[in-house]
C-alpha positions in Angstrom: -82.2 -147.8 5.8 -85.4 -146.3 6.2 -87.8 -145.1 8.7 -90.9 -147.3 9.3 -93.8 -146.5 11.2 -96.8 -148.1 13.3 -99.3 -145.9 12.6 -101.6 -148.0 10.7 -101.5 -150.6 13.9 -102.0 -148.0 16.0 -105.0 -146.4 14.2 -106.6 -149.8 13.7 -106.1 -151.5 17.2 -106.3 -148.3 19.7 -108.4 -145.8 17.8 -110.4 -147.8 15.4 -110.8 -145.0 13.1 -110.4 -144.5 9.2 -107.6 -142.9 7.7 -109.5 -139.7 7.3 -110.6 -139.6 10.9 -107.2 -140.3 12.4 -105.7 -137.6 10.1 -107.9 -135.1 11.6 -106.9 -136.0 14.9 -103.4 -135.5 14.0 -104.1 -132.3 12.2 -102.9 -133.8 8.7 -104.5 -133.6 5.5 -106.1 -137.1 4.8 -103.7 -137.6 1.5 -100.8 -136.5 3.3 -101.6 -139.0 6.4 -102.1 -141.8 3.8 -98.6 -141.1 2.3 -97.2 -140.9 5.9 -98.9 -144.3 7.1 -97.9 -146.1 4.1 -94.0 -145.1 4.4 -94.3 -143.1 1.0 -92.8 -140.0 2.4 -90.0 -138.9 4.6 -91.1 -137.2 7.7 -89.4 -134.1 9.5 -88.1 -134.9 13.1 -90.4 -132.0 14.1 -93.5 -133.6 12.3 -92.6 -136.9 14.0 -92.4 -135.4 17.5 -95.9 -133.4 17.0 -97.5 -136.7 15.8 -96.1 -138.8 18.9 -97.4 -135.9 21.4 -100.7 -135.9 19.7 -100.8 -139.6 20.5 -99.7 -139.6 23.8 -96.8 -141.8 23.0 -92.9 -141.6 22.5 -91.4 -141.2 19.2 -89.6 -144.5 19.3 -93.1 -146.1 20.2 -94.3 -145.0 16.7 -91.3 -144.8 14.3 -88.2 -146.8 14.2 -85.3 -147.2 11.8 -85.0 -150.3 9.7 
């Protein structure tokens, strides 16, 4: 079981930005954002909440348990 995210879908459909540009909006380094988007790193609950707030979404709209 793991956590999956919809960040790439949100970035491409709603913002139409590169990973680097989207990372800047979220206040995350581009390399870190790439790992988050590709589910290569574990996020803290605090980081997930901050990302959701910056995107004006609920945490469960972005992250889901597989």
